[in-house]
N, C-alpha and C positions, 0 to 999 in steps of 0.2 A: 536594417537592423534585426539581430537574431535573437528572439525570443528564448527565455529561459526556463520555459515552463518544464522541459523533460527532466530539469533538474529535481523536481519533488518526486517522483517514481522513484530515482535513484537513491535518494535517501530514505524512501520507505524500504526498497529490496536491500540498503546494508543494514538497515535495523532489521527485520526478517532474519537475513543469514546470519547477523553475529547471536541473533538468539538461538541458534541452532546449537551453539556452545553451552556448556553448564556455567553458567555464571548465576552470581546471587540473585536471592528472589527479589529486591529491591529494583534491578533492573528491569524484570519482567511487570512489574508493578506499573513502573514508569514508562513502558512500552504500550502497555494497556490504554495509556492517555494519548501517547503520540502517535502511533498508529492511525486508530479512529481521525484523529482530528486532521493530520495530514493527507489520510484518503478523502474524508467530506470535503478537503478545500482543492484537492486534484479532481474530484469528481463533478466538483462546481465550476470549476476551470475548464473543464472537457465542454459541461452543459454549455455552459459562455460562449466558447467558441462554435461550437454546432448550431446553439440556439433549438436545440431540441436532445430528448433522449438518445443515446449511442449505446451498442455493444461493448463499447471500450472503456464507459461507466462501470459494468458489471461488479468487475474483479474491485474496486474501491469500494461502491457499496457494502458486497459480502465483507470486506474488511472491515468496514466501518460497524459492521454487526458481530462479526467473530471476534474482534479486541474490545468492544466496546468494555468500558469498565464497570458500569452500570449495572447491567446485568452478565456477570462474566460467562463463558463457557468452559466449562473445565474438559480436558480431556489429559490421557497420561502423555508423559514427554516424549516418546515415539510418533503418537499421533501429531503432537504439535510440528514435530521437526517435520514430517512429510508435508503438513498444511503451510509450514514458514516457507519452504522448498517450492511448491507450487505456486503460493501468493508471490515469492519472492521473482521467481520466473515470472511470473503475469507481470509484474511492476516493470522488467527488465524490458519487456516486448513493449509493454504502455510507453517507456519511453524512448524506444526506438521510433516507435509509431509518431510519437507527439515530435520527436526533431525531425524527423522527414517531413511531416506535414505543414510544420511551424518554417522548414527552410526550401519550403520549393520556390 
């Protein structure tokens, strides 16, 4: 049976890439809840799969910190675009890693 855990980082990456566009402020507020929750879930899944801390968890832990709605971090739009691209690419790499690992 094929696991579908690689879909979660693809969803996170899609949200991050969509956020590069000029959208309503409400989208970014919603994003501050969705991205850290999904990232925390994915980091937990990675931890449960390996039963130890691995480097593959680091991007998700950083995403939980960067996009948390309780203590928001503020940057200008240009900086967020760069951050969104970097984290989006990291999620695509994680999705590929997870897909390969789960389907060996």
